N, C-alpha and C positions, 0 to 999 in steps of 0.2 A: 194521184191525187185520187182521194176516196170518191166515191158516187153518193154518199150516204147524203139524205136531206135532214137538215136540222129540225126538230119539232118545235124549236121556238122562233128562230128566224126564217126559216123556210128555205135557206139558202142551201147549196151543195157543197160538198167537200168536210164537213164535220157533223157533230150530233150535239144535243143539248148539254152534254157533261163539258166539251170543251169550246162551246159558243162563245166567240170574242164579243160579240153584240150583247149577250145576256150579262157578262161580266162587266162591261162599261155601263149599262143601264143599271145594274146592281151599285157601282160606286157612286152613280149620279143620285139615285135613290137614297143613299145611306150618308150622302152630304147635306140632305135636308133635313129641316126641323120635322119632328112627328106632326104637327099642324099643317104642315105644308104638303106632304106625301098623298098622293092620290091612291085610289085602289091599283092602278098598274103598277105603283112604285112597292106597295105592299105585297103584290103578287110576285113581283120579281124577285125581292128580297126574299120570301118564303121559297120559292122555287130554287134559287142559287144556294141558299144556306142548306136545304134539304139536300141538295146533291153533294155539296162539300162534306156534309154530315156522313153520308154513305160513301164516298169517296175513302174517307178518314176508317170508317169500319171496315172495308176491304183491304185496306192498308194493314191494319192491325190483324186482321184474320189472316193475311200472308204470312205475317211473322211467326204464327204458331203453326202453319201449314207445313206438313211433311213433305218432300219431293219423293215420289213414288219411284225413282230411279236410284237415288243414292241415301234416300233417308234423312236427310238434313233438312233443318228448318230454313225458311226465308224466301223459298221461291219454289217452282214446279218444274214438272218434266221438261217443260218446252224451254224454260231458261236455265235449267241445270248447267253450271259450270263445268261439274265433272263429265255430264254427257259431252258437251262440247269439246272438251280436251280428248275424251276418249273417240271421237269422230275426228278429230285432228290428227292421232296418232293412226287411225285406220287410212286417213287420206294419204299419209306419208309413206305408210306400209306398202299401199295398192301401187304408188308410184314407183317405188322400189321393184315390187314384183313385176311390173309392166317392162321395166329396163331388163331384169334378168330374164323374164319370157322371151325377149328379144335375142340374148345371149344363147338361151337354151335352143331357141330356133337354129341359129347359127351352128352350135355345136351338133347338133343332131343332124340338121341337114333336112328334117321334116317338117314340110309345110303344105298348103293346098297344093294339091296335085301330085305330091311325092307317092313313090311307089315302094311296096313291099312285095317279096315274093316268099310264099310260105310253101314249104315242103313237109307233107305230112305222112307219117309211116307208122300207123298206131293200130295195134291189134284190133280186130273187129269187136272182139267182147269187152274192149275196155273205152270205146268211143264210139259216138253216133255221128262223127263228121266222116266224110268220105276222104280216102287217103288220094294222094297225087300233088300236083304243084298247082298251086294258086295264085293269082297276080291281083293285088288290091292296090286302090289307089285314095289318098289321104282326103276326105270332104268333110270331115267335122273335127275343128279345132279344139283343144281343152279351153275351159274358162280361166280366166287369168284371176288368181288370188295369191295373197301371200301364203307360202308355205312354212308354217311354224312347226317348230318340233318340241317335243316334250322328253325330257332325261328320264331314261328306264332307271329304277333303282339297281344299282349292281349287284349281280348276280341273281336277277328274278326275269322274268319273261315281260312281254312288253305291255301286261294289264298294270304293273306295279310303278307309278309314275311318281317322281319325286315332288315335293309340294310346289305347287306351280307360284307360289309367293315367296319361295326361300332364295335365298342367295345362291346355294348352290346349283339350283336350277338355273338361275339366270346366268351365271358364269359358265356352267358347261355348254349349256345352248349357244352362247356367243362364240365360245371356242369351235363349237360344230358348224355353226353359220361361216367362221372363217377359214373352214378347211375346204378342201379338194373333195371331201366325201358329200359335204353339202350339195355340191354342183352334180355330182354324180347323182345323187337322189333327185334333184329337179329335173335331170334329164330321164331319168327311169319314171318318175311320176308323170313327166309330159307325154312321153311314149306310152304310158299305160292307159292314157284318158284319150289318147287319139282315136277317132273313129275312121275306119276305112271302108271302101266300097268293092266289090268285083268289077274289075275292068269290063267283064264281058257284058255288065248292064249300061256301059257308055252309050249315049246317042239314042236311047229309048230301052225300054222293058222287053224287046221281043224276043231275048234268050232268056226271059226269067224263068219260063216253063221247064228249062233244062238244067236249072240250078235248084238244088234244094235251099230251104230259105234260111238254114243256119250257115250257108257258105256265101250268101249275099254279102255279108257285111263280117267286118273282123275288128275287134276292139282290143287294144293295149298290147300286151307282149306274150310271147310263148308262155303256154300253161302247162307244158311237160316237156320232159326230154325227147320225146319223140317227133316233137316239131322243130323245124330248122327255120329260121327267119332270116332272110336278107333284105335290108334296107338300101335302096336307091335314091339318096339324097337330092334334093332340087339345087340345082346349079345357078350361080349367079346372084345368090341371096345378099342382100345388103340391110344394114339396120334401117334405113330411110325408107327402102321399099316395103320391108316388114311393118315398119309403123304406118305408112301410107294405107298398106290394105288392111291394116287392123283398126284404123281410126275409128271408122263408123260402128264397128262393133263395139269398141270400147267407150264409145259416146253413151252407152246405155249403163256404164259403171256409175257408182255414187261418185265417184272421183269427179267425173264432168257433168254429172245431173245434178250435183249439189245434196247436203246431207238433211235439209230442212223436213223431208217428208219421208225419210227413210225408215221402212218398218222392220227390217232386217238386213245383218251384215254377217258375211262368212268369210271363213279362210279354209285353205287346207290344214290337216294337221298330221304329223307322223310320229310315232314313238321310235327314239334312237338310244344306242346303249352310249355310256361312257366310252372314251379312248381307252380306258384301264380296264374295263370290263371284260374278261375273258368267258364268260358263261356260253352255254351251246347256242343260247338265243342271239347272243351278240356276235358269235361267229358266223351264224347262219344270215343274220343281218349284213354282215361285211361281204359274205360270198355274194348275196344277192345285188348290193350296188357295183359289185364287179362283175356282174352279169352272168353268175353261175345261176342258172334256173332249176339246178336240180336240189337246191336246198329245201328244207323243210317249211320255209316260206313260201314254197311253190310259184316262185318266179314272179310274186307279185309286189308291186311297190306298196306297202300297207297304208296308203294315204287316205284318209275320209275327210269329209266336210264337216268343219263345227261351225255352229251359229254363235257368233262372239256379241252379237245385240240383237234382241228382238223387241217388239213394240211394247209388250207387257212384262219384259224381265227387269229385274233390279240389275245393279250394277255389280259386276264380278269382276274383283281385284285381280284374280289370275291371270285373264284374258288381257288386261291392261300390261300386266307385267310381262306377258309372251309377246306382245306388241313392242314394248320398250325395248326388249333385248334385241329382237328382230331389227329394229330401227338402228339401235346403236351399235351393232355389229356391221350392218351392210349400207348405212347412208351415205358415209363418205365417198366408197366406190360407186355406188349404184343409183342414187338418189336423181342425180341428173345426168346420168352417163350418156343416154342416147338422145334425149329430148328433155 
């Protein structure tokens, strides 16, 4: 219940515009003959009709007002049905991404506390890092966001993207989502954004002065062929345990906080080739997702963060089409797979 105090009857829970007592007094005053009306009657008639006139003016102005999000008339950004639909798509996509996240953790075995062994043998003139064997533990998990793909025009590099609103883009992206290559891409994207810390720093920083700052942490995957990584997966991982550990972290996501006051929504994005594409870039991409880190892509999963909604942005149909393709391809299997 609202705590507003009415300026007419001085009761709480409403204002003059919606005051039931004013409306009742107005009807009583209008039922009287003009000669029988008192000063109070004329006052309530004047005030009530003035309020109703202003309400009609506001309603008329709203019909001609354009929404700053979809640019259609008759509503504003807060009540925009297009924005609400887009938020509902992002909510479904986020839930799919969370279930895929659990599957990715299980397939890679990398979770909080998992270990990696890095053996580095790089010529001194090519690297500032020390050579030797280093052990790190996973202490920073990647963000949970939908990984959307953009189909690259056949025969081109990763800057030439097919039209995001085209049927060709939707059909080819859905085909990729349903393939094993997408699962490999998810795993690489996950591993590439995991954060590791040197095990010599466990239990305090008393060893910190012996470790160069660039060997205290490790991010992602091997950056060159002179590094050899060995992952030691966590044992006994189960979907329920992963969900329980991540529940508090996920509670900060829009999916759980609600979308009423969201100022920005993000997803991962990655350019991918068609299955029929045999260009050099396409071959290099396929080598990368099969863990050949000597390709010209330099062993890095080319995923970046894109903002699909911002507070001052207008509606972008391309982002909506990308979410729709993602949901259509994956919802039946992953939307309610684990929770």
